[in-house]
C-alpha positions as CSV (number, residue, x, y, z in Angstrom):
1,M,48.2,85.6,59.8
2,P,49.7,88.5,62.3
3,E,46.0,90.5,61.7
4,Q,44.3,87.5,63.7
5,S,47.3,86.8,66.2
6,A,47.3,91.2,67.5
7,A,43.5,90.2,67.8
8,S,43.4,87.5,69.0
9,G,46.1,88.2,71.7
10,G,43.9,91.5,72.8
11,F,40.8,90.0,73.0
12,I,42.4,87.0,75.1
13,A,44.0,90.1,77.6
14,G,40.6,91.6,77.9
15,L,39.9,88.4,79.0
16,L,42.6,88.1,81.7
17,A,41.7,91.3,82.9
18,V,38.5,89.9,84.2
19,L,39.8,86.4,85.1
20,M,43.6,88.1,87.0
21,Q,41.7,91.3,89.1
22,N,42.2,89.6,92.3
23,G,45.9,89.6,92.2
24,A,46.8,86.0,90.5
25,A,48.9,85.2,88.0
26,C,49.0,83.7,85.2
27,V,51.5,81.4,82.6
28,W,51.6,82.5,78.8
29,A,53.5,79.6,76.8
30,S,54.2,79.3,73.5
31,T,57.5,78.5,70.4
32,S,57.2,82.3,69.6
33,R,55.3,84.4,71.0
34,K,54.0,87.5,69.0
35,L,52.6,89.5,72.2
36,F,54.3,91.9,73.4
37,P,53.9,92.2,77.1
38,A,54.0,96.3,77.9
39,S,50.8,96.3,75.5
40,L,48.7,94.0,77.9
41,S,48.7,97.0,79.9
42,H,45.7,99.2,77.2
43,F,43.5,96.0,78.8
44,N,44.1,97.0,82.5
45,V,46.2,93.4,83.0
46,E,50.0,93.9,85.0
47,P,52.6,92.5,82.7
48,E,54.3,91.2,85.4
49,R,52.1,89.1,86.5
50,I,51.8,87.0,83.5
51,I,55.0,84.1,83.5
52,F,55.6,84.1,80.0
53,M,57.8,80.4,79.0
54,D,59.3,80.9,75.5
55,V,60.4,77.6,75.0
56,Q,61.7,75.3,71.6
57,T,59.2,72.6,70.6
58,E,55.5,72.3,70.9
59,K,56.0,69.0,73.2
60,D,57.1,71.4,75.5
61,V,54.6,74.0,75.4
62,L,51.9,71.3,75.9
63,W,53.3,69.7,79.1
64,I,53.2,73.4,80.8
65,T,50.3,74.4,80.0
66,E,49.0,70.8,81.5
67,E,50.9,71.0,84.2
68,A,50.2,74.7,84.9
69,L,46.6,74.2,84.1
70,K,46.9,72.0,87.4
71,C,48.3,74.8,89.4
72,E,44.8,76.2,91.6
73,G,46.5,79.4,92.1
74,L,46.6,80.5,88.6
75,A,44.4,82.6,87.2
76,A,44.5,81.7,83.5
77,V,47.0,79.4,81.3
78,V,47.7,80.4,77.4
79,A,49.0,77.9,75.1
80,E,50.2,78.7,71.7
81,V,50.1,75.8,69.4
82,G,49.9,74.8,66.0
83,S,48.2,72.0,66.5
84,L,46.2,69.9,69.4
85,S,45.4,66.7,68.9
86,L,42.0,64.7,70.6
87,I,43.7,63.2,73.1
88,E,45.8,66.8,74.3
89,S,42.8,68.6,73.6
90,R,40.9,65.7,76.5
91,R,44.2,65.7,78.4
92,L,44.2,70.3,79.3
93,Q,40.8,69.7,79.8
94,L,40.7,67.0,82.3
95,A,43.4,69.8,84.4
96,V,40.6,72.4,83.8
97,E,38.6,70.2,85.4
98,A,40.3,69.0,88.4
99,S,41.2,72.5,88.8
100,G,39.0,75.2,88.1
101,V,41.7,77.2,86.3
102,T,40.7,78.8,82.8
103,G,42.9,77.8,80.0
104,F,43.1,79.1,76.5
105,I,45.2,77.7,73.3
106,L,45.2,79.8,70.3
107,R,46.1,78.1,67.2
108,K,48.5,79.4,65.3
109,D,47.2,77.9,62.4
110,E,43.3,77.8,62.1
111,N,43.8,75.8,58.8
112,K,44.7,72.9,60.9
113,T,41.4,73.1,63.1
114,T,40.9,69.3,64.5
115,S,38.2,68.2,66.8
116,T,39.1,69.3,70.1
117,V,36.8,68.6,73.8
118,A,37.3,71.9,74.3
119,T,34.0,73.9,76.2
120,A,34.0,77.0,73.3
121,R,35.5,76.9,70.0
122,W,35.5,80.8,69.1
123,R,37.0,82.6,65.7
124,I,38.7,86.3,65.9
125,S,39.3,88.6,63.3
126,P,40.2,92.6,63.9
127,L,37.8,95.4,63.2
128,P,38.4,98.9,62.2
129,S,37.8,101.5,65.0
130,E,35.5,104.2,65.3
131,T,35.5,107.2,67.1
132,E,33.0,109.2,68.5
133,D,31.1,111.8,67.5
134,G,33.3,112.4,64.9
135,M,36.0,112.9,66.6
136,P,39.7,112.4,65.4
137,G,41.9,110.0,66.3
138,V,41.4,105.9,66.9
139,G,39.0,104.8,69.0
140,F,38.7,101.7,71.2
141,P,40.0,97.7,69.6
142,R,36.7,96.1,67.9
143,W,36.6,92.2,67.4
144,N,33.8,89.8,65.0
145,V,33.8,87.5,68.0
146,E,32.0,84.4,66.4
147,L,31.4,81.4,68.9
148,M,31.7,78.6,66.7
149,K,31.0,75.8,69.3
150,V,30.0,75.9,73.1
151,R,29.2,73.3,75.4
152,N,25.3,73.9,76.7
153,G,24.9,76.6,74.3
154,N,24.6,78.8,71.2
155,P,27.1,79.2,68.2
156,G,26.1,83.2,66.7
157,N,28.4,86.7,66.2
158,F,29.5,89.7,68.6
159,V,31.2,92.8,67.4
160,L,32.8,93.2,70.6
161,E,34.7,96.4,71.6
162,W,37.5,97.0,74.7
163,A,35.8,100.3,75.5
164,G,38.7,100.7,78.5
165,E,37.3,98.9,81.5
166,K,35.8,96.4,79.9
167,F,34.2,94.3,77.1
168,E,31.2,96.1,75.4
169,E,28.8,94.9,72.5
170,V,28.2,97.0,69.6
171,K,25.2,97.7,68.1
172,K,23.9,99.3,65.6
173,T,21.9,101.9,68.0
174,K,23.5,101.5,71.9
175,K,25.8,99.3,73.4
176,E,25.3,97.0,76.4
177,T,28.3,95.3,78.4
178,V,28.9,91.7,77.5
179,W,31.9,90.4,79.2
180,S,31.1,92.4,83.4
181,D,31.9,89.1,84.5
182,I,32.6,84.9,84.3
183,E,30.8,82.6,85.1
184,G,32.6,79.0,84.9
185,R,36.3,78.1,83.6
186,Q,36.3,76.7,80.6
187,I,39.3,75.8,77.4
188,G,39.1,76.4,74.4
């Protein structure tokens, strides 16, 4: 669904804003990218620091992803794929462990979920924005973030909002910063 794809792309952009703070670049590989590069600026990501690779086959996407994950100079690698086998996910995980580069796999079809060795698995869904104190206009982007699987941790469900500079967890009575810093590198 297009809204799921847009929500996932926006959420990943927020994470890239943190990962790319030191000036490092990112690789984004896909056979049919839907992301509009200029929209990344909304999340404080300079689109010119992302190397977009649009190729013909998913086999090429996976090859680019694996090779890019081996490059320690990158902040992150994003791959959009329809499906991912256990063997393919293991190869990507080994590349992540060797280099420390963060890897993200965006699945185009959530119905094709298979077992992977990913450190974390999230389901990102868009939510309507809310304006501050009844002000007119459109509020900050919001997501329902379901952490379905996480190694050495507990799954959970969060409502997050991009508040201009960082993610904030939306609470009924107050907001708390959630993603001010990302520790550890993972593929998910």
